[in-house]
C-alpha positions in Angstrom: 115.1 91.0 55.8 118.0 93.3 56.0 121.1 92.0 58.0 122.7 93.9 60.8 121.6 94.9 64.1 123.7 97.9 65.1 121.1 100.6 64.2 118.5 99.6 66.7 120.9 98.7 69.3 122.6 102.2 69.0 119.1 103.6 69.4 118.7 101.7 72.5 121.9 103.2 73.9 120.6 106.6 73.0 117.4 106.1 74.9 119.5 104.9 77.9 121.4 108.1 78.1 118.2 110.3 77.5 117.4 112.0 81.0 115.5 114.8 79.6 112.6 113.4 77.6 109.4 112.6 79.2 107.9 109.0 79.6 105.6 109.3 76.6 108.3 110.7 74.3 110.7 108.0 75.4 108.2 105.4 74.6 107.7 106.8 71.2 111.5 106.5 70.6 111.3 102.9 71.9 108.4 102.3 69.3 111.0 103.5 66.8 113.5 100.9 68.0 110.9 98.0 67.4 110.3 99.4 63.9 114.1 99.6 63.2 114.2 96.1 64.6 111.9 94.7 62.0 113.9 96.2 59.2 117.1 94.8 60.5 116.0 91.4 61.8 118.0 88.6 60.3 116.5 85.4 62.1 115.7 82.6 59.6 113.0 80.9 61.7 110.0 82.0 63.8 111.6 80.7 67.0 114.9 82.6 66.4 113.0 85.8 65.4 110.9 85.7 68.5 113.8 85.0 70.8 115.6 88.0 69.2 112.5 90.2 69.7 112.2 89.2 73.4 115.9 90.1 73.8 115.6 93.5 72.2 112.5 94.1 74.4 114.3 93.4 77.6 117.0 95.6 76.5 114.6 98.5 76.0 112.9 98.0 79.4 116.4 97.8 81.1 117.6 101.1 79.3 114.9 102.9 81.0 113.3 100.6 83.8 111.2 103.5 85.5 109.5 104.3 82.3 106.3 102.2 82.4 105.1 103.1 78.8 108.2 101.4 77.5 107.2 98.3 79.4 103.7 98.3 78.3 104.9 98.7 74.7 107.3 95.8 74.8 104.5 93.8 76.7 102.0 94.7 73.9 104.3 93.8 71.0 105.5 90.5 72.7 101.7 89.7 73.5 100.8 90.0 69.9 103.7 88.1 68.7 102.9 85.3 70.9 99.4 85.0 69.9 100.4 84.8 66.1 103.7 83.2 65.9 102.0 79.9 65.3 99.9 81.0 62.4 101.9 83.5 60.4 104.9 83.2 58.4 108.1 84.8 59.3 107.6 87.7 57.0 104.0 88.1 58.1 104.9 88.1 61.8 107.7 90.7 61.2 105.2 92.9 59.4 102.7 92.6 62.1 105.3 93.6 64.8 106.1 96.6 62.6 102.6 97.6 62.2 102.0 97.3 66.0 105.0 99.5 66.8 104.1 102.2 64.4 100.3 102.0 65.6 101.6 102.5 69.4 103.5 105.7 68.2 100.5 107.1 66.3 98.2 106.3 69.2 100.5 108.0 71.7 100.4 111.2 69.7 96.7 111.0 69.1 96.3 110.4 73.0 98.0 113.9 73.8 95.5 115.4 71.3 92.4 113.8 73.1 93.8 114.7 76.5 94.2 118.3 75.4 90.7 118.5 74.1 89.2 117.1 77.4 91.5 118.7 79.9 91.2 122.2 78.6 87.4 122.2 79.3 88.5 122.7 82.8 90.1 126.0 82.2 88.1 129.2 82.0 89.1 132.9 81.6 91.1 134.2 84.7 91.8 130.8 86.1 95.2 130.0 87.8 96.5 126.7 87.1 99.2 125.2 89.3 101.5 122.4 88.3 104.8 120.6 89.5 107.6 119.3 87.3 107.1 118.8 83.8 104.3 116.8 82.0 103.9 116.6 78.3 100.3 115.8 78.8 99.6 118.8 81.0 101.5 120.9 78.5 99.2 119.7 75.7 96.3 120.8 77.9 97.7 124.3 78.6 98.6 124.6 75.0 95.2 123.8 73.7 93.6 126.3 76.1 95.9 129.0 74.8 95.0 128.1 71.2 91.3 128.4 72.2 92.1 132.0 73.2 91.5 131.4 76.8 93.2 134.0 79.4 94.8 132.1 82.4 97.9 132.0 84.5 100.2 129.1 85.4 102.2 128.8 88.5 105.2 126.2 87.9 107.6 124.9 90.5 111.3 124.7 89.5 111.1 120.9 90.4 114.6 120.5 91.9 117.2 119.0 91.4 116.9 118.8 87.7 114.7 121.9 87.3 112.0 120.2 84.9 109.7 123.2 85.7 112.0 125.6 84.2 111.6 123.9 80.9 107.8 123.9 81.2 107.9 127.6 82.3 110.0 128.4 79.0 107.8 126.6 76.8 104.6 128.1 78.2 106.2 131.7 78.0 106.9 131.0 74.4 103.3 130.4 73.9 102.3 133.9 75.4 101.1 132.2 78.7 101.7 134.3 81.9 103.9 132.1 84.0 105.1 132.4 87.6 108.0 130.1 88.4 108.6 129.5 92.0 110.7 127.3 94.1 109.3 123.8 95.1 108.7 124.8 98.7 106.7 128.0 97.9 103.9 126.3 96.2 101.6 126.3 99.3 101.6 130.1 99.2 100.3 130.2 95.6 97.9 127.3 95.9 95.5 129.2 98.1 94.6 131.3 95.0 94.7 128.5 92.5 91.6 127.2 90.6 93.0 123.8 89.9 96.1 121.7 90.0 97.2 119.6 87.1 100.0 117.0 87.4 101.4 114.3 85.2 102.2 110.7 86.3 105.2 108.4 85.7 102.9 105.4 86.3 99.4 104.7 87.7 98.3 101.5 89.6 95.3 100.3 91.2 95.4 102.8 94.2 98.2 105.0 93.6 100.4 106.8 91.1 104.1 107.7 90.9 105.3 111.3 90.2 108.0 113.7 91.1 108.7 114.0 94.7 106.8 116.8 96.2 103.5 115.8 94.5 102.0 114.1 97.5 102.6 117.1 99.7 101.0 119.3 96.9 97.8 116.9 96.9 97.4 117.3 100.6 97.6 121.0 100.4 95.1 121.1 97.5 92.8 119.2 99.6 93.2 121.4 102.6 92.4 124.4 100.6 89.7 122.8 98.5 91.4 123.1 95.2 90.6 120.4 92.6 93.5 118.2 92.1 93.7 116.2 88.6 96.1 113.7 87.5 96.8 113.6 83.5 98.1 110.5 82.0 97.9 108.3 78.9 96.5 104.8 79.2 100.0 103.5 78.6 101.2 104.4 82.1 98.7 102.2 83.6 100.3 99.2 85.3 99.6 96.6 87.9 101.3 97.4 91.2 102.7 93.8 90.9 104.7 94.8 87.7 105.5 98.5 88.6 109.2 99.3 88.7 110.5 99.8 92.2 111.0 103.5 93.0 114.4 105.0 92.4 114.8 105.8 96.1 118.0 107.7 95.7 119.6 109.6 92.9 123.3 111.3 92.8 123.7 113.3 96.0 125.9 115.6 94.1 122.9 117.2 92.4 122.0 118.6 95.9 125.3 119.4 97.2 128.9 119.0 95.9 130.7 119.5 99.1 131.0 117.0 102.0 129.8 118.0 105.4 130.7 116.2 108.7 127.9 113.9 109.9 125.7 115.1 107.0 123.9 112.5 104.8 122.6 113.8 101.6 119.6 112.1 100.1 118.0 112.8 96.6 114.9 111.1 95.8 113.4 111.6 92.5 109.8 110.1 92.7 107.3 109.2 95.3 104.0 107.4 95.5 100.7 109.2 95.9 97.4 107.6 96.9 94.8 108.0 94.0 92.4 109.1 96.7 94.1 112.5 96.6 92.8 113.3 93.2 89.4 114.2 92.0 89.7 112.6 88.5 92.2 111.2 86.2 92.3 112.9 82.7 92.7 110.3 80.1 92.2 110.2 76.2 89.0 108.3 77.0 87.7 110.9 79.4 87.6 111.8 83.1 88.1 108.7 85.1 87.3 108.0 88.7 90.1 106.4 90.7 87.6 103.5 91.6 87.7 102.5 87.9 91.4 101.9 87.7 91.5 98.2 89.3 89.0 96.8 86.8 90.7 98.4 83.9 94.4 97.5 84.8 93.1 93.9 85.5 92.0 93.7 81.7 95.7 94.4 80.5 97.1 91.3 78.7 100.4 90.2 79.9 103.2 88.4 77.8 103.7 85.2 79.5 107.5 85.0 78.4 108.2 88.6 79.5 106.7 88.0 82.9 108.7 84.8 83.4 111.9 86.4 82.1 111.4 89.3 84.5 110.9 86.7 87.4 114.1 85.2 86.5 116.1 88.4 86.9 
């Protein structure tokens, strides 16, 4: 196996500094890190190889601790390695790890295609779809509907303070989709005339999901006005609440206001937890899921014993 490990470690640092890519895109970059690791690994023993893989996996998770698909990628890779490290040679184990990383990346891209095929069936001509922030999965649905020559409109919130919604509005506009870009607090005015709400998720647990702050209020308004509210997600974002990353309660207050006002405290939360009871269905590559199905599905996820132990020790 080739020597040197600067390549994959440099890519980890690039992922650490990436604050624009979505969770799914970041997880595919993380899969590339694992692939590069297998090409640069220099361990001479199975034990040494596994310890290096565990270390690289933990570095990936720490680079973007809020990105659940990266955690699930690392967990799945380590689980496979743990299951086979006593039966395969070093070369065979390394090849298996590489294959699993490449498979993860292919499945992620395929998942977006399946989500698009399933989700676009909700959209009819003259529909108005409302969304908050930016979701690659939501974009894939809207893009598919446009390719199928459906005529519809989209209302997108700016999603302050990083304005992810502006990015979505720009991309949809390039596709020829009529878009209305509004400030976050104006969503209620437009929700009254919407036909459905589509939002992404940073993670989904047994009874709740995490998404950009403002999503919970939007879900309650949708319920008030009788507008169907759907959450769109790959299965790689499913995680037990026990292992879900803690919410990043406060980001840089200077994103809100650069000045200092006497007796004024500035808070800048990015994410919030929303009960799954607020949504009608979850759109996944496997179809429309009821929130009641989540606990049983999440319980089936295999966990890497060594990764769990190392996280407890942190």
